[in-house]
C-alpha positions in Angstrom: -4.4 7.5 -11.6 -3.8 10.1 -8.9 -0.2 9.8 -7.1 0.8 11.6 -4.1 4.4 12.5 -3.4 6.5 10.6 -1.1 9.8 12.1 0.1 13.0 9.8 0.3 13.4 10.8 4.0 9.6 9.8 4.6 10.0 6.6 3.0 13.5 5.8 5.1 11.6 6.7 8.5 8.5 4.3 7.3 11.0 1.6 6.5 12.7 1.9 9.9 9.4 2.1 12.0 7.8 -0.9 9.9 10.9 -3.0 9.6 9.3 -6.4 10.5 6.9 -6.0 7.5 10.1 -6.5 5.4 11.9 -9.1 7.2 10.9 -12.8 6.2 12.1 -15.1 9.5 13.8 -18.3 9.4 12.5 -21.1 7.5 12.9 -24.8 7.3 12.0 -27.1 4.5 11.8 -30.9 5.1 9.7 -33.3 4.0 7.4 -34.9 6.6 7.0 -39.0 6.1 4.1 -40.9 7.3 3.3 -44.6 8.1 0.5 -46.4 9.0 2.9 -48.4 11.2 6.3 -48.4 12.0 7.5 -51.3 10.2 6.7 -49.8 6.7 7.9 -46.4 7.8 11.3 -47.9 8.8 11.4 -49.6 5.2 10.6 -46.6 3.2 13.7 -44.5 5.1 16.0 -47.5 5.0 15.5 -47.4 1.1 15.7 -43.5 1.3 19.0 -43.7 3.0 20.3 -46.1 0.3 19.4 -44.4 -2.6 18.5 -40.6 -1.6 15.9 -40.9 -4.1 12.7 -39.4 -2.7 10.8 -41.7 -4.8 11.7 -44.6 -2.7 9.8 -43.2 0.2 6.1 -44.0 -1.5 7.3 -47.2 -3.0 6.0 -48.9 0.1 2.5 -49.2 0.6 0.9 -47.2 3.4 3.7 -44.5 3.4 3.0 -40.8 2.5 5.3 -37.8 1.7 4.6 -34.2 1.9 6.8 -31.8 0.8 6.9 -28.3 4.1 8.3 -24.9 4.4 7.7 -23.3 8.2 9.1 -20.6 10.0 11.3 -22.4 12.9 8.9 -20.7 15.1 6.0 -22.5 14.1 7.5 -25.8 14.1 5.6 -28.1 16.6 8.3 -28.9 19.6 8.6 -32.2 18.8 9.7 -31.7 14.9 12.1 -29.0 16.2 14.1 -31.2 18.6 13.9 -33.9 16.2 15.5 -31.6 13.5 18.3 -30.2 15.5 21.0 -32.5 15.0 19.8 -33.4 11.6 21.6 -32.4 8.3 20.5 -31.8 5.2 19.5 -34.8 3.2 19.3 -36.7 6.3 16.1 -38.3 8.2 14.8 -38.0 11.6 14.2 -40.5 14.0 10.8 -41.8 14.0 8.0 -40.5 16.0 5.5 -42.2 17.0 1.9 -40.4 18.7 -1.5 -41.2 19.5 -1.9 -40.0 15.4 0.4 -42.4 13.9 4.3 -42.6 13.0 6.1 -39.8 11.1 10.0 -39.1 10.3 11.2 -35.4 9.2 13.7 -35.3 6.1 15.7 -31.9 6.2 15.9 -30.6 2.7 17.3 -27.0 3.6 17.4 -24.3 6.2 16.8 -20.8 5.3 18.0 -18.2 7.1 16.3 -14.7 8.1 16.5 -12.2 5.7 15.7 -8.3 5.3 14.3 -6.7 2.3 16.9 -3.7 1.2 15.8 -0.4 1.3 16.4 0.1 -2.0 14.2 -2.7 -3.4 11.8 -2.0 -0.6 11.2 1.4 -1.8 8.6 1.1 -4.6 6.5 -1.0 -1.6 6.8 2.0 0.8 5.9 4.4 -1.7 2.6 2.9 -2.6 1.5 2.6 0.9 2.6 6.1 2.0 0.6 7.7 -1.2 -2.5 5.9 -0.7 -2.5 7.4 2.8 -1.9 10.5 1.8 -4.9 10.4 -1.0 -7.1 9.1 1.8 -6.1 12.1 4.1 -6.6 14.4 1.4 -10.3 13.3 0.2 -11.5 13.1 3.6 -10.3 16.7 4.3 -11.8 17.6 0.5 -15.1 16.0 1.7 -15.4 17.5 5.0 -14.9 21.1 3.6 -17.3 20.4 0.6 -20.0 19.0 3.2 -19.7 21.6 5.4 -20.8 24.2 2.6 -23.3 22.0 0.7 -26.9 22.9 0.7 -29.3 19.5 0.6 -32.8 19.6 -0.6 -35.3 16.8 -0.4 -38.8 16.6 -2.4 -41.4 16.2 -0.3 -42.8 13.4 -2.5 -40.1 11.3 -1.4 -40.7 11.6 2.3 -43.0 9.6 3.9 -45.9 10.9 5.8 -45.4 9.9 9.3 -49.3 11.0 10.2 -50.6 9.0 7.1 -52.1 5.8 8.5 -50.9 2.9 6.3 -53.6 0.3 5.6 -53.7 -3.5 7.5 -52.1 -5.8 6.1 -50.7 -9.6 6.7 -52.9 -12.5 7.8 -56.1 -11.8 9.4 -58.6 -14.0 10.9 -62.1 -14.2 9.3 -64.9 -12.4 11.4 -62.5 -10.7 13.6 -62.7 -7.4 11.4 -60.4 -4.9 10.7 -60.6 -1.0 12.1 -61.3 1.9 9.5 -58.9 3.1 6.9 -58.9 5.4 4.7 -58.6 3.0 1.4 -59.1 5.7 -1.3 -57.2 5.2 -4.1 -56.3 1.8 -3.1 -57.8 -1.4 -4.2 -58.1 -4.7 -1.9 -57.0 -7.8 -2.9 -58.6 -11.1 -1.6 -57.1 -14.3 -1.1 -58.9 -17.7 -0.3 -59.3 -18.6 3.3 -57.8 -20.9 5.0 -58.2 -23.0 8.0 -56.3 -22.7 11.3 -56.4 -22.4 15.4 -59.3 -20.4 16.1 -61.4 -20.2 12.8 -60.3 -19.5 9.4 -57.7 -17.5 8.3 -57.0 -15.4 4.7 -54.0 -13.1 3.1 -55.4 -9.5 2.7 -53.0 -7.2 0.5 -53.3 -3.4 -0.8 -51.6 -1.6 -3.9 -52.7 1.4 -5.2 -54.4 1.6 -8.5 -52.2 4.4 -10.5 -48.6 5.5 -9.5 -47.5 9.3 -10.3 -44.4 10.1 -11.3 -42.3 11.6 -8.6 -41.9 15.4 -9.5 -38.0 16.2 -10.6 -36.1 18.9 -8.8 -35.9 22.1 -10.4 
């Protein structure tokens, strides 16, 4: 595969200008525990606080558990507030709204991380190399087309002055204008009734087709 050379200083400049692309925002990993009613959810949380086992959360009917990892900025405001004073392994208070009852169990807080320049270099090099190859190809194509001579055989160009035979649905007895049907055969179809009279389908196709001459 073609490869364009990328200088170290060029890669370093790209890394600095696009540092957000190499940054992972702070994230929160937690369990979302939901219950059909507040009573069953309280019982499940009490069992979890007693044993610390995740399996005890689903031991009570009507309670579901889902593990989630979200950037802190994507947490709903109510969830962010509920987790603010919670330590890993602890559960928040129960949150109730029109959608039901839920509690959050904090598992881990992960701070913002930035990929080191040395580890990011391969990715930066691939991006810059692809850009250079695209620019080089565009320049070559522009130059090639500027001096290109394109010929199209007349057999491949439709003559806009030659009228085409009518086709499609027509009404019986309505008549059709005269057309040069030389070299064509009319294909008939049964009539069928419709608004205002009888209708039919008329198509034309060439009797023979000659091969398209090749360019010398």
